[in-house]
C-alpha positions in Angstrom: -71.1 -2.5 -27.2 -71.8 -4.3 -24.0 -70.1 -7.7 -23.7 -72.0 -10.7 -22.4 -71.1 -11.5 -18.9 -69.2 -14.8 -18.6 -69.4 -15.0 -14.7 -72.6 -16.8 -13.9 -74.0 -16.8 -10.3 -77.3 -18.7 -9.8 -79.0 -16.3 -7.4 -82.1 -17.2 -5.4 -82.6 -14.4 -2.9 -85.0 -15.5 -0.1 -84.0 -12.9 2.5 -84.5 -10.0 0.0 -88.1 -11.3 -0.5 -88.9 -10.6 3.1 -90.4 -7.2 4.0 -88.2 -4.2 3.8 -88.1 -3.8 7.6 -85.3 -6.3 7.8 -82.9 -4.5 5.5 -82.2 -1.5 3.2 -81.9 -1.8 -0.5 -78.3 -0.8 -1.1 -76.0 -1.3 -4.1 -72.3 -1.6 -3.6 -70.3 1.6 -4.2 -68.0 1.4 -7.2 -64.2 1.7 -6.8 -61.6 3.2 -9.0 -59.4 0.4 -10.2 -60.3 -3.1 -9.1 -57.8 -6.0 -9.4 -58.6 -9.6 -8.5 -56.0 -11.0 -6.1 -57.6 -14.3 -5.1 -60.5 -16.4 -6.2 -61.7 -19.7 -4.6 -62.4 -22.0 -7.4 -63.3 -24.9 -5.2 -65.9 -22.9 -3.3 -67.3 -21.4 -6.5 -67.8 -24.9 -7.9 -69.8 -26.0 -4.8 -71.9 -22.9 -5.1 -72.7 -23.6 -8.7 -70.8 -20.4 -9.8 -69.3 -20.4 -13.3 -66.1 -18.3 -13.2 -65.7 -15.5 -15.7 -62.9 -13.5 -17.1 -60.5 -12.2 -14.5 -61.3 -8.5 -15.2 -65.0 -9.2 -15.1 -64.7 -11.0 -11.8 -62.7 -8.1 -10.4 -65.5 -5.7 -11.4 -68.2 -7.9 -9.8 -66.5 -8.7 -6.6 -65.3 -5.1 -6.1 -68.9 -4.0 -6.4 -68.5 -2.1 -9.7 -70.9 -4.3 -11.6 -74.0 -6.0 -10.1 -74.4 -9.4 -11.7 -77.7 -10.6 -13.1 -80.1 -12.0 -10.5 -78.5 -10.2 -7.5 -80.7 -8.1 -5.2 -78.2 -6.1 -3.1 -79.2 -5.2 0.5 -77.6 -4.1 3.8 -79.1 -6.1 6.7 -80.4 -4.5 9.9 -79.5 -5.8 13.4 -78.6 -4.6 16.9 -76.3 -6.1 19.4 -74.5 -6.1 22.7 -71.0 -4.8 22.2 -68.7 -5.7 25.1 -71.8 -6.2 27.2 -73.5 -2.8 26.3 -76.6 -2.8 24.2 -76.5 -0.8 20.9 -80.1 -0.4 19.7 -79.2 -0.2 16.0 -76.2 -1.5 14.1 -76.5 -3.2 10.7 -74.2 -3.8 7.8 -72.1 -0.6 7.9 -69.6 -1.7 5.3 -71.1 -4.8 3.7 -73.7 -5.5 1.0 -75.5 -8.9 0.6 -75.5 -9.5 -3.1 -77.8 -12.5 -2.8 -78.0 -16.2 -2.2 -77.2 -19.3 -4.1 -78.3 -22.9 -3.7 -75.2 -25.0 -4.4 -74.7 -28.3 -6.1 -74.8 -29.8 -2.6 -78.3 -28.4 -2.0 -77.1 -25.9 0.6 -78.2 -22.3 0.6 -75.5 -19.7 1.0 -75.2 -15.9 1.3 -72.8 -14.0 -0.9 -71.7 -10.8 0.7 -69.3 -8.0 -0.3 -67.4 -6.8 2.7 -65.8 -3.3 2.4 -68.1 -2.3 -0.4 -68.9 1.2 0.7 -71.2 3.2 3.0 -74.7 2.0 3.8 -77.6 3.6 5.8 -76.1 1.8 8.8 -72.5 3.1 8.5 -72.8 5.7 11.2 -69.3 7.4 11.2 -67.6 4.7 9.2 -66.3 5.0 5.7 -67.8 1.6 4.6 -64.5 0.4 3.3 -61.9 -2.2 4.3 -58.2 -2.2 3.8 -56.1 -5.0 2.4 -54.8 -6.4 5.7 -58.1 -7.4 7.3 -59.4 -8.7 4.0 -56.4 -11.0 3.5 -56.5 -12.0 7.2 -60.1 -13.1 7.0 -59.5 -14.8 3.7 -56.6 -16.9 5.1 -58.1 -17.5 8.6 -61.6 -18.4 7.5 -60.3 -20.8 4.8 -58.0 -22.3 7.4 -60.9 -22.8 9.8 -62.8 -24.6 7.1 -59.8 -26.9 6.5 -59.6 -27.6 10.2 -63.2 -28.8 10.1 -64.7 -25.8 12.1 -68.0 -24.3 10.9 -67.2 -20.9 9.4 -67.9 -18.3 6.8 -65.7 -18.7 3.8 -63.8 -16.5 1.3 -64.8 -16.6 -2.4 -62.7 -13.7 -3.6 -60.5 -10.8 -2.7 -60.1 -7.6 -4.8 -57.8 -4.6 -4.5 -59.8 -1.4 -5.1 -57.0 0.8 -6.4 -58.1 3.3 -3.7 -56.6 4.4 -0.4 -58.3 3.9 3.0 -57.5 6.0 5.9 -56.9 4.2 9.2 -53.9 4.9 11.4 -52.2 5.7 8.0 -53.1 5.7 4.4 -53.6 2.0 3.4 -54.6 0.1 0.2 -58.3 -0.6 0.0 -59.8 -4.0 -0.7 -63.1 -5.9 -0.8 -63.8 -9.5 0.4 -66.4 -11.6 -1.2 -67.6 -13.6 1.8 -69.9 -16.7 1.9 -72.0 -17.8 4.9 -74.9 -20.2 5.6 -76.6 -16.9 6.4 -75.8 -13.6 8.1 -78.5 -14.0 10.7 -77.2 -13.0 14.1 -78.4 -13.0 17.7 -78.5 -9.2 17.2 -81.0 -9.6 14.2 -83.5 -10.9 16.7 -82.6 -8.4 19.4 -83.5 -5.4 17.4 -87.1 -6.4 16.7 -87.7 -7.7 20.2 -86.4 -4.5 21.7 -88.6 -2.4 19.4 -91.6 -4.5 20.3 -92.2 -5.4 16.7 -93.7 -8.8 17.3 -94.9 -9.4 13.8 -91.4 -8.9 12.4 -89.9 -11.0 15.2 -92.2 -13.9 14.5 -91.6 -13.7 10.7 -87.8 -13.7 11.3 -88.1 -16.7 13.7 -90.1 -18.6 11.1 -87.6 -17.7 8.4 -84.7 -18.8 10.6 -86.3 -22.1 11.4 -87.2 -22.9 7.8 -83.7 -22.0 6.6 -81.5 -23.5 9.3 -83.4 -25.8 11.6 -86.5 -27.1 9.7 -87.1 -29.8 12.4 -87.5 -27.1 15.1 -91.0 -26.5 16.3 -91.3 -22.9 17.4 -89.1 -20.4 19.1 -87.9 -22.5 22.0 -86.9 -25.4 19.7 -85.0 -22.8 17.6 -83.2 -21.6 20.8 -82.3 -25.2 21.7 -80.9 -25.8 18.2 -78.8 -22.6 18.1 -77.5 -23.5 21.6 -76.4 -26.9 20.5 -74.7 -25.5 17.3 -72.9 -22.9 19.5 -71.8 -25.6 21.9 -70.2 -27.6 19.1 -68.6 -24.5 17.6 -67.0 -23.2 20.8 -65.6 -26.7 21.7 -63.9 -26.7 18.3 -62.5 -23.2 18.8 -61.0 -24.2 22.1 -59.5 -27.3 20.6 -57.3 -25.3 18.2 -56.5 -22.4 20.5 -58.6 -19.9 18.5 -59.6 -16.6 20.0 -62.4 -14.7 18.2 -61.7 -11.4 19.9 -65.1 -9.8 19.6 -67.9 -12.2 20.6 -70.5 -9.5 20.6 -74.1 -10.7 20.0 -74.0 -9.0 16.5 -71.0 -11.3 15.8 -72.8 -14.5 16.9 -74.3 -16.5 14.0 -77.4 -18.5 14.7 -76.2 -20.9 12.1 -73.4 -22.0 14.4 -70.6 -20.6 12.2 -67.6 -18.5 13.0 -68.4 -15.1 11.6 -66.8 -11.6 11.5 -63.1 -12.3 11.7 -61.8 -9.0 13.1 -59.0 -9.1 15.7 -59.0 -12.9 15.8 -55.9 -14.9 16.5 -54.5 -18.4 17.3 -52.6 -18.8 20.5 -48.9 -19.4 20.3 -47.7 -20.2 23.9 -50.6 -21.4 26.0 -52.3 -19.3 28.7 -56.0 -19.4 29.5 -56.2 -15.6 29.8 -54.7 -14.9 26.4 -56.1 -11.8 24.7 -54.9 -10.3 21.4 -57.7 -7.9 20.4 -56.6 -4.3 20.9 -60.1 -3.3 21.8 -60.7 -6.0 24.5 -59.0 -4.1 27.2 -60.6 -5.9 30.1 -60.2 -9.4 28.7 -63.9 -10.1 28.3 -63.3 -12.3 25.3 -60.1 -14.0 26.4 -59.6 -17.6 25.3 -60.9 -19.2 28.5 -63.9 -16.9 28.7 -65.3 -17.9 25.3 -67.6 -20.7 26.7 -69.1 -18.4 29.3 -69.7 -15.6 26.7 -71.4 -18.1 24.4 -73.8 -18.8 27.3 -74.3 -15.1 27.8 -75.1 -14.6 24.1 -77.6 -17.4 24.2 -79.3 -15.8 27.1 -79.8 -12.6 25.0 -81.2 -14.7 22.2 -83.6 -16.4 24.7 -84.7 -13.0 26.0 -85.5 -11.9 22.4 -87.4 -15.1 21.4 -89.5 -15.1 24.5 -91.1 -11.8 23.6 -93.3 -13.4 20.9 -94.6 -16.3 23.1 -98.2 -16.2 24.1 -97.5 -17.8 27.5 -94.6 -15.6 28.7 -94.2 -17.3 32.1 -94.0 -20.8 30.6 -91.6 -19.5 27.9 -89.3 -18.0 30.5 -89.2 -21.3 32.4 -88.4 -23.3 29.3 -85.8 -20.8 28.0 -84.1 -20.7 31.4 -83.9 -24.5 31.4 -82.4 -24.5 27.8 -79.8 -21.8 28.6 -78.9 -23.2 32.1 -78.1 -26.6 30.5 -75.5 -25.0 28.2 -72.5 -24.9 30.6 -72.7 -28.6 31.2 -73.0 -29.3 27.5 -70.0 -27.1 26.8 -68.0 -28.9 29.4 -69.0 -32.3 27.9 -68.1 -31.1 24.4 -64.8 -29.6 25.6 -63.9 -32.8 27.4 -64.7 -34.9 24.4 -62.6 -32.7 22.1 -59.6 -32.7 24.5 -59.8 -36.5 25.1 -59.3 -36.9 21.3 -56.4 -34.4 21.4 -54.8 -36.7 24.0 -55.4 -39.7 21.7 -58.0 -41.2 24.0 -60.9 -43.0 22.3 -62.6 -44.0 25.5 -63.9 -42.0 28.5 -62.6 -42.6 32.0 -63.0 -40.9 35.3 -60.2 -38.5 35.9 -59.7 -37.5 32.3 -60.6 -34.0 33.0 -58.0 -33.8 35.7 -55.4 -35.2 33.3 -56.2 -32.6 30.8 -56.2 -29.8 33.3 -52.9 -30.9 34.7 -51.3 -30.7 31.2 -52.8 -27.3 30.5 -51.5 -26.0 33.8 -48.0 -27.2 33.1 -48.2 -25.7 29.6 -49.1 -22.3 31.0 -46.4 -22.4 33.6 -43.8 -23.4 31.0 -44.9 -21.2 28.0 -45.5 -24.3 25.9 -46.7 -23.7 22.4 -50.4 -24.8 22.2 -50.4 -26.2 18.7 -47.0 -27.9 18.7 -47.3 -29.4 22.1 -50.5 -31.3 21.2 -49.2 -32.2 17.8 -46.2 -34.1 19.3 -48.0 -35.3 22.4 -47.0 -38.8 23.6 -43.6 -38.5 21.9 -40.3 -37.6 23.5 -39.9 -34.4 21.5 -42.9 -33.0 23.4 -40.5 -32.0 26.2 -38.8 -29.5 23.9 -41.9 -27.3 24.1 -41.5 -26.8 27.9 -39.1 -24.4 29.7 -38.7 -27.2 32.2 -38.8 -30.5 30.3 -39.3 -32.4 33.5 -42.8 -30.9 33.8 -43.6 -32.7 30.6 -41.8 -35.9 31.5 -43.8 -36.4 34.7 -47.1 -35.7 33.0 -46.2 -38.0 30.1 -45.7 -41.0 32.5 -49.3 -40.4 33.8 -50.6 -40.2 30.3 -48.8 -43.4 29.2 -50.5 -45.3 32.0 -53.9 -43.9 31.0 -53.4 -44.6 27.3 -52.6 -48.3 27.8 -55.2 -50.3 26.0 -56.3 -47.4 23.8 -56.4 -48.1 20.0 -53.4 -46.3 18.4 -53.5 -43.1 20.4 -50.7 -41.5 18.4 -52.8 -41.9 15.2 -55.7 -40.1 16.9 -53.4 -37.4 18.1 -52.1 -36.8 14.6 -55.7 -36.7 13.2 -57.0 -34.4 15.8 -54.2 -31.9 16.3 -53.1 -29.8 13.3 -49.5 -29.4 12.3 -50.3 -26.0 10.8 -52.4 -23.0 11.8 -52.4 -19.4 10.5 -49.9 -18.1 13.1 -50.2 -14.5 13.9 -46.6 -13.5 12.9 -46.9 -15.3 9.6 -50.2 -13.6 8.8 -48.7 -10.2 9.6 -45.7 -11.0 7.4 -48.0 -12.1 4.6 -50.0 -8.8 4.9 -46.8 -6.7 4.8 -45.6 -8.5 1.8 -49.0 -8.0 0.0 -49.1 -4.3 0.8 -45.7 -4.1 -0.9 -47.1 -6.0 -3.9 -45.8 -9.5 -3.2 -48.6 -12.1 -2.9 -46.3 -15.1 -2.8 -46.5 -15.5 1.1 -50.3 -15.2 0.9 -50.5 -17.9 -1.8 -48.1 -20.1 0.1 -49.9 -19.8 3.4 -53.2 -20.5 1.7 -51.9 -23.6 0.0 -50.3 -25.1 3.2 -53.4 -24.4 5.3 -55.6 -26.4 3.0 -54.2 -29.6 4.6 -53.4 -28.5 8.1 -53.3 -32.1 9.6 -50.7 -33.3 7.1 -46.9 -33.2 7.7 -45.4 -30.9 5.1 -41.6 -31.0 5.6 -41.0 -28.4 2.8 -43.0 -25.9 4.9 -41.8 -26.9 8.4 -40.8 -23.3 9.3 -44.4 -22.3 9.2 -44.9 -24.5 12.3 -42.4 -22.6 14.3 -43.6 -20.2 17.1 -42.5 -16.6 16.6 -39.1 -15.4 17.6 -39.0 -12.8 20.3 -39.0 -10.0 17.8 -41.8 -11.6 15.8 -44.4 -11.9 18.6 -47.7 -10.2 17.7 -48.8 -8.4 20.9 -52.2 -7.1 19.6 -54.5 -7.6 16.6 -56.8 -5.0 15.3 -60.3 -4.6 13.9 -60.5 -3.6 10.3 -62.3 -0.3 11.1 
């Protein structure tokens, strides 16, 4: 006898109501022995989801049971990958179960990542292993707590199956939540194919869903640009490196999406790269603002195709994109002023910030900890040559005179805790061995990253020499 499902998800699937050219109908592929390892009750409450029994939620979030109201699809898109255009990509290991409208009135996608092969899988197996699932769970939730727009994690499930990567590894599925999964690459594929009707329908849908005040494609471009400007400035402010800023990983909603070989810097250097596949440093920390501009140029190129007056559209789009570097610099400067505890803007602030960063790079200063203790004597402990900090500090003290409580602003702007790479790796290794205590502890601490938490002070420490993570890897 079938039991009545206790897990209730109030689906309202607007994207699945669009024509089939935008996606393929695709149910998740069942797994052998699902086991729920994490469930985000706070996020579920906001989404209007009523949790069910643990075993039932394991079945649903692993893809073994499709809940009532879901309409599973794999989305179609293209994208520039490391600057080279791939004419067709799409969800190769993810299925969009559907959408909910939460108690806050916001529409969100619910996607299963690692849920098996789709028509867009190419040579992939459609699966994920436990490490990248837990990494994305921890890092995306940490980004949310840091106040950075991001996809979020609703649940993580072990599959009871083995995934082959460099070795046999435990399989897992992530239930991921996003404002939408519309990407720059979603527009690129229809523009490149010359399918103007579909491109216009997608544009209208994106405007209605994300930027209802936008009037037409160029207003959409301007809105996406501004959202990306705000996002990248926030990334830079916490030392976050996405690792694969391909256009298919660039959300038009202005959210951080597709956490693959992502990382947070330990010691500061502008050219820091962790991603094992970024061999030329295209997506290095300091390159991220320029790549965001490049990605917006690709979106502009796509949106222009549907405009009746192409010449006028090119002129307007060029103006919109060319304004982006200055907007990024302004947003970056505003962010780093706050990180220095400066409420007001003065001429020379950019030079003060640049001087500090240069000294940090020369002295292998930890990015997060240096800013956290900025303005205090212990800041010198972060520098190989403490005198490099002392001389800068004197300049900062002169600049900060008259500012309203700069140390309070520093504490409110600079986190005490980030998901440090070596801690994430240790957490993954423990979970693979069956111990989820480090995962649960890291999750709990990172929910309040701006708070001093003396009982967890060791999680603030940079890695020892034998703990340094040299490279991070994509889940495939």
